[in-house]
NUMAR-257534 format. One line per field, with one value per residue (C-alpha): x, y, z negated; residue in one letter. Coordinates in Angstrom, 3 decimals, decimal comma. Layout:
N
X X / ... $
Y Y / ... $
Z Z / ... $
dolo a / ... $
END
This chain:
298
X 133,098 / 132,745 / 129,625 / 127,927 / 128,413 / 126,716 / 124,080 / 123,111 / 123,277 / 121,058 / 118,674 / 118,652 / 117,474 / 114,958 / 113,091 / 112,626 / 111,609 / 109,987 / 108,143 / 107,498 / 107,401 / 109,904 / 112,514 / 115,696 / 118,516 / 120,816 / 121,382 / 124,947 / 125,213 / 124,572 / 126,897 / 129,900 / 129,093 / 129,259 / 132,680 / 134,394 / 133,000 / 134,316 / 137,470 / 138,260 / 137,406 / 139,355 / 142,906 / 143,051 / 141,412 / 141,964 / 138,827 / 137,910 / 135,854 / 132,450 / 132,448 / 133,645 / 130,994 / 128,390 / 129,075 / 128,974 / 125,841 / 124,549 / 126,192 / 123,891 / 120,844 / 121,364 / 122,415 / 118,894 / 116,545 / 117,681 / 117,573 / 114,167 / 112,709 / 113,266 / 112,191 / 109,647 / 106,812 / 107,344 / 106,022 / 107,163 / 110,159 / 110,048 / 111,048 / 113,860 / 115,275 / 115,485 / 117,450 / 119,687 / 120,375 / 121,047 / 123,335 / 125,308 / 125,517 / 126,886 / 129,123 / 130,844 / 131,254 / 133,098 / 135,278 / 136,250 / 136,461 / 140,099 / 140,214 / 138,740 / 141,772 / 139,901 / 139,926 / 142,549 / 140,187 / 141,270 / 143,858 / 145,200 / 142,258 / 143,076 / 140,692 / 141,333 / 139,717 / 136,419 / 135,579 / 139,298 / 139,374 / 138,983 / 141,888 / 140,149 / 143,428 / 142,567 / 140,563 / 138,709 / 137,994 / 136,703 / 134,799 / 132,809 / 132,266 / 130,747 / 128,540 / 127,338 / 126,527 / 124,695 / 122,733 / 121,863 / 120,761 / 118,574 / 116,708 / 116,039 / 114,834 / 112,303 / 111,155 / 110,350 / 108,608 / 106,745 / 105,594 / 102,567 / 104,590 / 105,841 / 101,926 / 101,324 / 104,286 / 102,684 / 99,603 / 101,154 / 103,047 / 100,009 / 97,365 / 98,738 / 95,521 / 93,729 / 96,282 / 95,572 / 91,802 / 92,299 / 94,066 / 97,655 / 100,079 / 102,263 / 105,078 / 105,866 / 105,865 / 107,904 / 110,318 / 110,859 / 111,528 / 113,864 / 115,971 / 116,149 / 117,046 / 120,003 / 120,912 / 121,497 / 123,234 / 125,314 / 126,101 / 126,883 / 129,320 / 131,273 / 131,686 / 133,214 / 135,501 / 137,070 / 136,960 / 138,554 / 140,907 / 140,288 / 137,038 / 136,708 / 134,364 / 133,316 / 131,199 / 129,376 / 128,994 / 125,679 / 126,751 / 126,602 / 123,200 / 122,498 / 124,482 / 122,187 / 119,024 / 120,474 / 121,202 / 117,615 / 115,827 / 117,522 / 117,457 / 113,547 / 112,257 / 109,698 / 111,536 / 113,753 / 115,933 / 116,368 / 118,626 / 121,115 / 120,888 / 121,630 / 124,311 / 126,075 / 125,572 / 126,842 / 129,915 / 131,116 / 130,860 / 132,844 / 135,330 / 135,649 / 134,879 / 138,389 / 140,005 / 137,976 / 139,090 / 143,101 / 142,623 / 140,972 / 143,368 / 146,405 / 144,832 / 144,474 / 146,654 / 143,648 / 144,241 / 140,429 / 139,372 / 141,111 / 138,597 / 135,812 / 137,164 / 136,952 / 133,226 / 131,788 / 129,166 / 127,763 / 127,734 / 125,624 / 123,492 / 122,433 / 121,857 / 119,431 / 117,589 / 117,351 / 116,003 / 113,301 / 112,036 / 112,245 / 112,214 / 109,817 / 109,884 / 113,705 / 115,295 / 114,092 / 110,512 / 110,030 / 111,156 / 108,311 / 105,835 / 106,212 / 106,455 / 103,050 / 101,229 / 102,869 / 101,591 / 98,077 / 98,074 / 98,766 $
Y 114,548 / 113,647 / 111,557 / 114,247 / 116,776 / 114,354 / 113,571 / 117,604 / 117,571 / 114,624 / 116,221 / 119,340 / 117,733 / 115,497 / 119,045 / 119,886 / 116,190 / 114,817 / 117,387 / 119,693 / 117,115 / 118,570 / 116,870 / 118,860 / 117,319 / 120,574 / 120,153 / 119,743 / 123,628 / 124,889 / 122,036 / 122,750 / 126,820 / 127,421 / 125,026 / 126,791 / 130,251 / 129,274 / 127,635 / 130,780 / 133,063 / 130,610 / 130,363 / 133,680 / 136,162 / 134,917 / 135,102 / 133,028 / 129,713 / 131,233 / 134,177 / 131,805 / 129,220 / 132,015 / 133,871 / 130,243 / 129,649 / 132,972 / 132,436 / 129,019 / 131,064 / 133,201 / 131,122 / 128,849 / 132,209 / 132,467 / 128,792 / 128,607 / 131,647 / 130,322 / 126,847 / 126,671 / 127,531 / 123,922 / 120,971 / 117,137 / 116,189 / 120,049 / 121,064 / 118,404 / 119,101 / 122,981 / 122,590 / 119,968 / 122,533 / 125,429 / 123,521 / 122,738 / 126,090 / 126,657 / 123,931 / 125,179 / 128,946 / 127,143 / 125,304 / 128,544 / 131,124 / 131,646 / 131,627 / 127,631 / 126,322 / 124,603 / 120,939 / 120,724 / 122,592 / 124,584 / 122,970 / 123,404 / 125,208 / 125,961 / 125,623 / 128,944 / 129,669 / 129,993 / 133,203 / 134,074 / 132,304 / 128,426 / 126,929 / 124,263 / 122,796 / 119,730 / 117,249 / 116,471 / 120,122 / 120,404 / 117,284 / 118,719 / 122,134 / 120,208 / 118,114 / 121,466 / 122,763 / 119,685 / 119,368 / 122,618 / 122,752 / 119,559 / 121,667 / 124,115 / 121,682 / 119,982 / 123,494 / 123,751 / 120,994 / 121,231 / 124,484 / 126,255 / 126,750 / 122,991 / 121,992 / 124,190 / 122,355 / 119,034 / 120,262 / 121,033 / 118,020 / 116,043 / 117,984 / 121,089 / 122,353 / 121,870 / 124,127 / 126,626 / 126,554 / 127,158 / 130,182 / 129,588 / 131,370 / 127,851 / 129,537 / 131,651 / 128,603 / 126,233 / 129,220 / 129,805 / 125,760 / 125,990 / 128,646 / 127,122 / 123,889 / 125,431 / 127,326 / 123,954 / 122,477 / 125,243 / 125,440 / 121,509 / 122,234 / 124,933 / 122,965 / 119,879 / 121,887 / 123,397 / 119,920 / 118,243 / 121,186 / 121,105 / 121,418 / 120,073 / 120,004 / 116,365 / 118,334 / 120,556 / 118,229 / 116,282 / 113,007 / 114,366 / 115,636 / 111,985 / 111,079 / 112,616 / 111,566 / 107,782 / 108,877 / 109,941 / 107,307 / 104,315 / 106,166 / 106,727 / 110,032 / 111,976 / 111,041 / 112,902 / 110,382 / 108,787 / 110,859 / 110,281 / 106,444 / 106,863 / 109,186 / 106,902 / 103,781 / 105,315 / 107,151 / 104,076 / 101,906 / 104,433 / 104,581 / 101,046 / 99,040 / 100,135 / 98,683 / 95,447 / 94,804 / 95,361 / 93,227 / 90,582 / 90,533 / 90,353 / 87,572 / 85,404 / 86,360 / 86,973 / 89,997 / 89,964 / 91,527 / 94,607 / 95,472 / 95,582 / 99,119 / 100,192 / 98,846 / 101,186 / 102,600 / 99,165 / 98,264 / 101,472 / 100,421 / 97,087 / 98,472 / 100,993 / 98,282 / 95,989 / 99,292 / 100,045 / 96,283 / 95,329 / 98,592 / 100,899 / 103,768 / 103,337 / 101,568 / 103,866 / 104,222 / 100,714 / 100,308 / 102,852 / 101,328 / 97,843 / 98,988 / 101,219 / 97,776 / 96,224 / 98,644 / 98,977 / 94,601 / 94,788 $
Z -38,572 / -35,351 / -36,055 / -38,106 / -35,355 / -32,485 / -35,053 / -35,641 / -31,788 / -31,441 / -33,919 / -31,951 / -29,170 / -30,628 / -31,948 / -28,700 / -26,815 / -30,334 / -31,757 / -28,508 / -25,788 / -23,522 / -21,942 / -21,454 / -19,553 / -19,645 / -23,484 / -22,944 / -21,606 / -25,298 / -26,921 / -24,620 / -24,142 / -27,923 / -28,718 / -26,021 / -27,173 / -30,646 / -29,368 / -27,741 / -30,876 / -32,947 / -30,982 / -28,851 / -31,045 / -34,491 / -35,880 / -38,854 / -38,803 / -39,630 / -37,587 / -34,534 / -35,310 / -35,577 / -32,247 / -30,917 / -32,012 / -30,679 / -27,517 / -27,324 / -27,932 / -25,497 / -22,927 / -23,924 / -23,818 / -20,267 / -19,149 / -21,063 / -19,787 / -16,260 / -16,753 / -19,524 / -16,902 / -15,303 / -16,702 / -16,421 / -14,365 / -12,842 / -16,179 / -16,321 / -12,834 / -13,701 / -16,902 / -15,267 / -12,327 / -14,680 / -17,090 / -13,711 / -13,012 / -16,637 / -16,146 / -12,947 / -14,773 / -17,345 / -15,008 / -13,285 / -15,790 / -16,341 / -20,127 / -20,250 / -19,028 / -16,451 / -16,440 / -19,012 / -21,552 / -24,774 / -26,674 / -30,052 / -31,433 / -35,240 / -37,700 / -39,631 / -42,720 / -44,453 / -45,281 / -45,212 / -48,722 / -48,039 / -45,778 / -43,413 / -42,352 / -44,980 / -43,442 / -46,916 / -47,111 / -43,449 / -44,173 / -46,953 / -44,878 / -42,060 / -44,242 / -45,436 / -42,150 / -41,400 / -44,533 / -44,326 / -40,477 / -41,466 / -43,809 / -41,367 / -39,001 / -41,462 / -42,580 / -38,715 / -38,352 / -41,571 / -41,009 / -39,343 / -36,063 / -36,323 / -36,308 / -33,268 / -31,599 / -32,131 / -30,750 / -27,911 / -27,487 / -27,962 / -25,701 / -24,184 / -22,265 / -25,806 / -27,453 / -24,512 / -24,863 / -28,724 / -27,867 / -28,229 / -25,919 / -25,511 / -23,315 / -26,083 / -28,578 / -26,432 / -25,346 / -28,968 / -30,016 / -26,697 / -28,324 / -31,452 / -30,422 / -28,173 / -31,423 / -33,750 / -30,697 / -30,296 / -33,948 / -33,460 / -30,549 / -32,235 / -35,306 / -33,581 / -31,240 / -34,604 / -36,301 / -33,486 / -32,439 / -28,729 / -26,288 / -22,705 / -19,691 / -20,760 / -23,460 / -21,183 / -18,571 / -17,690 / -18,662 / -22,465 / -21,793 / -21,004 / -24,091 / -26,431 / -25,105 / -25,549 / -29,248 / -29,599 / -27,786 / -29,568 / -33,173 / -32,440 / -31,009 / -33,201 / -36,672 / -38,591 / -39,479 / -35,929 / -33,887 / -37,214 / -36,676 / -33,031 / -32,943 / -35,514 / -33,291 / -30,134 / -31,506 / -33,830 / -30,369 / -28,528 / -31,345 / -32,643 / -29,218 / -27,659 / -30,830 / -30,840 / -27,225 / -28,551 / -31,372 / -29,536 / -26,664 / -29,365 / -31,266 / -28,455 / -25,686 / -23,159 / -21,547 / -20,428 / -23,508 / -23,526 / -20,892 / -23,524 / -24,439 / -20,834 / -20,923 / -23,120 / -20,805 / -19,816 / -23,554 / -24,349 / -21,403 / -22,704 / -25,938 / -24,411 / -22,473 / -25,466 / -27,403 / -24,756 / -24,629 / -28,387 / -30,044 / -28,063 / -30,607 / -31,546 / -34,703 / -37,092 / -35,319 / -35,156 / -38,941 / -40,006 / -37,770 / -39,390 / -42,951 / -42,499 / -41,184 / -43,931 / -46,636 / -44,864 / -44,944 / -48,546 $
dolo m / k / i / l / c / f / a / l / f / a / c / s / f / n / l / l / i / g / y / t / g / l / l / s / f / g / h / a / a / f / f / g / a / a / g / y / i / a / g / y / l / l / r / d / v / g / l / t / f / e / v / a / v / l / v / g / t / l / g / a / g / i / i / g / y / i / m / g / g / l / a / i / r / r / r / g / i / y / f / t / m / i / t / l / a / l / a / q / m / v / y / f / v / f / l / q / a / p / f / t / g / g / e / d / g / f / q / n / v / p / r / s / s / l / f / g / l / l / n / l / s / s / d / t / t / m / y / y / v / v / v / g / i / v / i / l / s / l / v / l / i / h / r / i / i / s / s / p / y / g / n / v / l / a / a / i / r / e / n / e / p / r / a / i / s / l / g / y / d / v / n / k / y / k / l / l / a / f / v / l / s / a / m / i / a / g / l / a / g / a / t / k / a / a / v / l / g / f / e / t / l / a / d / i / h / w / s / t / s / g / l / v / i / l / m / t / l / i / g / g / k / g / t / f / t / g / p / l / v / g / a / f / v / i / i / f / l / e / n / k / l / g / e / a / g / t / f / l / a / h / l / t / g / i / e / g / f / q / a / i / g / e / s / i / t / t / v / i / g / l / i / f / i / v / c / v / l / a / f / r / r / g / v / v / g / e / l / m / d / r / l / t / q / r / n / a / v / s $
END
């Protein structure tokens, strides 16, 4: 379920960078803020799962509209740095807000029920709900990128001055893409808070924004399934690398293997370097390119 939530998070970011050409370094603000909002509504207000997730998603969309309205008129590195600065402001708001628990975060968040009928305390039931949320979100993303609106976004990504010359108000199109991406990221964050039962500042920190960039680039930006693959690789390594280090240390008696679990950042960095050197389009992007070349030759 954690992998599915981060996969949806990566897909939301890919909608922005892969299909619109906007590199945001503040996407964790939407992911974490929605998690805090949903967690508060589930634990302290006692609302049902769908209401808490919906309000969290809308909250992320409002934050996205404000951030996008301030940043969207800038291009390149200036846009990226503005999103980072605004996201850090959101981080400090949630750090200081009395209802967030500060550095301790939100603990003991209940899953509640779906529409007041389906108890989500069972992991199996919750899993199928998360799968349904992710599938519906992926259908929505596919509909967006396949629509005339998605074609305009592709035109903006490829040649923004030409899109302007054709009469498109590119700022409005980019702002809408930014808000849609923020809401889908918020949906992922709100769902994750309910799944894991807690929400911490780590989800709203800039390092999480960097993590989702890595997921998207490793999987392949601009590809529909690339972010899913990238999220699986990163989250799988985070969960299993520590177990592998403990197992090897126990098997060999060499305590140095225990440090493997503590070096996840280094391992992810090495994987990113390999992908940049050998898979410039990401794993899925390279596979699709090679299949296209093979079909062309045959």
